[in-house]
N, C-alpha and C positions, 0 to 999 in steps of 0.2 A: 109324294114328299110332304113331310110334316111342315108346320108353320116354322118352327124354330130353326130348321135347316135352311129354309128359303130366306129367312131373315139374315142368317149367317152369311150366306152367299152375296146377297145384296150389299151388306155392310163391307165385304171384302173387296168388292169391284174397284173402289177408288184406290186401295192399297195395290192392288194388281196393276192398275194403269201406271201409278207411281213407279213401281218396281221395274216395269218394262221401259219406262223412259229415262231410268238412270243413265247418266253420261259418264264416259270414262275420261281420264286426264288427257290433255293435249300434249303432243310432242311435235315440236315445230323446228324445221330446219331452215335457217336462212341462206340465201344464195345471193352473191354479189357478182353480176356479169363483169364488172371491171376487174376484180380480183381473180375470178375464175378464168377469164380469158387469157390472163397472164401465164397461167399454168395448163393451158389447153383443156380446161375442165368444161364440158359441155352440159346444157341442161339434161340431155339424155342420161348423163351419168349419175343424176340425183337418185339415190336408192329409195324409190317410193315405198318399198316394202317396210322400211323403218322410218320414213319421212312422210306421214299422211298429210302434214301441212307444210307448205313452203312459203317463206316470206321473201318476196323479191326486194333486195336492197340495192339501190332504191331509186325512186323517181327524184330528179332534182326539183326543187320548188318551182311551181309553174310562173311563167313570166306574164306580166300584165300587159295586154294589147287592147287599147281603148277601155271598154268596161268588161272586158273577158280575161279570163286566165287560161294559158295554154301550156300544156306539159311538152317537154322536149321531144321531137320525133325519133331521135335515136334511142331514148328511153322506152318509147312506145314499142319500137321494133324488138329490142332486147326483152321486154316483158312479154310480148306476143310470142316469142320463141319459147319462153319458159312454159307459158299456158298451154302452147301446142304440144310440147313435149309431155306435159303431165296429163292432159287430156286423152292423148293417144295411148297411154299406158295405164290409166286408172279411171275408173268411174267415180271413185270416192275421194281421192286426194283433193286438197283445196289449195288454192294460190292467193296470198295476201299481198296487196301492193302497198309497199311503204313509201311515204312521202317525206323526204328530208327538207328541213328548212333551218335557217338560222333563227336566232331570237329576233332579230330584226325583221326577217321575212314574215314570221307568224304574227308578230306585234302589229305590223303594218295591215296584214290580211284580216285580222281580228277586230281592228279598231274601229272599222266603219261598216255599216250595215251592207253597202253596195259591194264592198270587197269580200265580206263574209259570204254573201250569196253567190258571188262570182266563183269563189273557191270551192264552195259546195258543189256548184254546177260542173266545175272541172273534174272534181273527185267522182261525180256520177259517170262521167265518160269512161273512167277506169272500169266501173262495174258494168255498164251496158254495152258499150263499144269494144272494150278490150277483155271482157269476160272475166273480171277479177271476182273472187268470192268474198273479198273483204278489203278494206283499205286501213292502213295504220298511219297515224300522225307522229312524226319524229320531230317534235318541238324542242329544239336544243336550247338548253340554258335559259329557261324563261325566268322572269323576275329582274330586278334591276339592282340588287345588292349582292355582295359577296360572289358567289359563283355564277349569278344571273347576268345576262347581257341584253335583256330586253327592257320591258316597262314595269312600273309599279303597278299598273293596271292589268297585267297579264292574267292575274287571278280572276278577273272579271270577265275580260274579253275572251279568254281561253273557254269558258263555260258557254259563252254566247256562240262562239264558233262551233263547239261541239253540238249544241242544240240544233243549229242549222244542218250540220253533217248528219245528226241523227235522223232528222226528218227526211233528208235526201236518200239516205240508205234505206230507210223503211219504205219509201216510195218506189225505189229501184226494186226491192224485194217484191213488193205487191205487183209491180208492172210485169215481172217475169215469173211470178209465182214460185220464187226461189230465194231462200233466206241468204242475205248478205250481212256481213258483220262490219262493225266499226271498232277499231283497236287503237290504243293510244300508248306511245313509249313514254315510260315514267323514269325519272332520275332515282338513283340511291344516294345522291350526294345530300348530306344533312341540311346544309344551307338551303338548297333549292327546294328540298321537301317542305321545309318549314316556312318558307317565304313565298314561294311561287304557285302553289297548287291549292285550289280549293277541292280537296281530295273526295269529299263525300260527293259533290256534284259531278266531278269527273268520272267517278266510278259508276255513279247511277247512269250516265249517258252512253257509256260505252260498253261493248261486250267483253273486252279484255284489256287490261293494262299489262304491257310487256316491260318488265323492270330491267333496266339497261345496265349490264355489268361494266360497260366501259366508263361509266360515270364515277367508278370507285378506283380506277386504274392506279392512280398516283397518291392515294391517300395512306397507304400503309405498305410495309415491306412486301407483304402478300398482296398481290394485285386484286384478288378477289376474296378477301378475309371472311371467314365464317363468324368469328367471334371478335369482340372488341378487345383491343390491346390496352392494358392497364395504363392510365395517363392521368396526369393532374388536370388536363384539359377536358377529360370526359368526352373525347370526340365521337363515340359510338358510331364507328365506321363499319363494323362487322354486319354481314348479311343477316344475321339473326336478329339484330337491332333495327336495321333500316328497313327490312321488309315488314317487320312488325308495326313500324310507324305508319305504313299504309293502311294495315289493318285496323289499328287503333284509332285512325282518323276517319274511319267509317267505310273503308273499301272492303267488300265481301272477299274473303280469301280465294274462293273458287274463281274470281275474276282475274287473279293475279298470275302471270306466267313469269317465272323466274328465268332471266338470261344467264347462260353460261358460255363464257368464251373459250374456245379450243385453241388457246395460245398461251405463251408465256411472256413474261416481261424481263428483259435483261437491264441491269443497271450497273454501270461502271463508276467506281468511287475510289477515294483515298482511305485505306484503312485507318491511317493516323488521325483522321478526322471523326472517327465513329464516336469517340467519347464526348465530343462537343455537341452531338446531336442525340445523345442518349440511345445509340443503337439504331436509329431510324435512318436507314440507308436511303429510303425514298426521298429524304430531304436533300440528299447529296446529288441525286440524279432524278429531278423531279418527273421528267417525262418518261425516260426509259426507252427501250427498243422492244417492238412487238416481234414475237418469234412464233409463226405458225406451228401447230403440233406436228405436222408432217416433216418439217425441218428440225424442229427442236428435239424430237426423239432421237434423231441421229446425232445432233450436236452433243447432247449430254452423255452419249455412249462413249465419247472419245476419252482418252487418258488425260489425267490432270484434274478431274473434278472432285469435289468433296461434297458428299450428299448430307442433307439435313432436313428437318421437319420443324415448321414453325407451328408451335402449339396453340397460338391464339388465331393466326390465320387459318389453321388446320389445312395447310398445304405444304408440299414439298418444295425444296429449293436446292440449288447447287451453287458451289462457289469455287473460284480458282484464281490463282495469282496471275497478274499480268505484268509486263514490262513497265518501267518508270514508276515502281512502287504503287501500282493500281491493283484493283481486284474487281472481278465481275460476279454478280450474283444474278441467278435466273430463277424467278418464281414461276411455278407452272402447276397444270393439273394432272393428277393421275387417278387410277380407280379408287384409291383410298380417299382422296379429297373429294372426289365425286360422290362416292358412297355417303359421306357425311352431309353433303349438300342435298342429296336426294332424301336422306333421312329427315332433314328439315322440311323439305318440300311436302313430304308425307304427313309430318307432325303438324305442320301449320295448315295442312289440307288446301294447298294451293291448286289452282286449276290446271297446272302442268308446267312445262318448261320450254324454252327455245334455245337454240345453240347458234352461236356465231363462230365460224360458218361451217356448213357440211363439208366444204372443200378445205378447210383449215385442219381436218382430222388426217390421220395417216392413210390417206385415200388408196394408196398403191401397196400398203402392207409392208413397207420398207423396215419397219421395226416389230413386225409380228402379224397379226390379223388385220386386214384392211377395215377401216372404220371402226377400230376397237372401242374408242370412246363413245362415239355416236351409238354403236350397238349396245354397249352396256347402259347408257342413259335411256335408250328406247325400251330395253327389257325392264329396267326399274320402273318406268312409267307404266307399262303394261301390268306390272305386278301389283300395283296400288289398287285396292278395291274401289269400285265406282261409288260415287256419292249417292246415297239412296235417301231421298227425303219424302215425307208423307205428311198429310194433314186430313183432319176430319171436319167436314162442313156440315152444319145442320141447317136445314131450310125451314 
């Protein structure tokens, strides 16, 4: 072999290593034992062939007992059932334990060193004793102004808590020689994003940030709007804008997992009042009613609905007249709206998506193929080329 050929092979080795370690996008299915039990949906029904990651939603916030924090025993039993089901059916599927908590819960836990350590120790039990592959923090409504219900210090103590958790997760990974991950649920509400997060530090400390779709449910007529609705207030509620805020504030796009809810939002309103709110039906029924996709798909097939498309939300909707001079509008997802969201995921080079919930889909095929939306999203994720990065180092 001549010298030039040998040098070429040596210089190519780092690139070959990088090419072989390229990672595909994550597709994550969330599972709620509370919601699933109501419809008789068991952990064994989760289609692991299209759901390689499962988020268990969720553990209630641990209670304080002396200097310890302890998770609810019933939550542990439910989680163990999910882990057992996944392990017996797959050697590669992963289960992440999500921990719910109010703003007050997390503010208290993060504001003192002793409580931060106790929380981190409790979280480790999910990894080592209950065999979780990762933990996710669902810190709801941090901050103290506008949408926040916590403390003005949450920006600081949140980072401190994540630092303790990162150390605990790394120690757990090392002790069992198996990689575990730390995830964080992030808001897409503009006020929370601007005031409650030190995004750069948060994203440096965690493996993934799951962007919560429920935080935008009531801000526009379309409950999961892709684009901003023109407004004098310049609210910037569209996913294209809110997700970009995380990136602009220093979060690596590949760490972001966009949440997609498999549900619709029904709003009942008085058509005579529309002109007073400039067409913003969401202001007339602020909360609305959730409709799971498996029921929604049958509802909108009934007679009496008029179909429409929200050009700014990039989502379909239906309307119908009701008694007493009322009307109903349902915003929902279909293959067209999901295609546009997945185009954004690919263009922004996100790390993947997660769905709420796998059992919200048309699981029994009442309106066509079972898991039609889940299967479509899974196929789109698989079709996105893996991120391939490389670098040349000189010694």
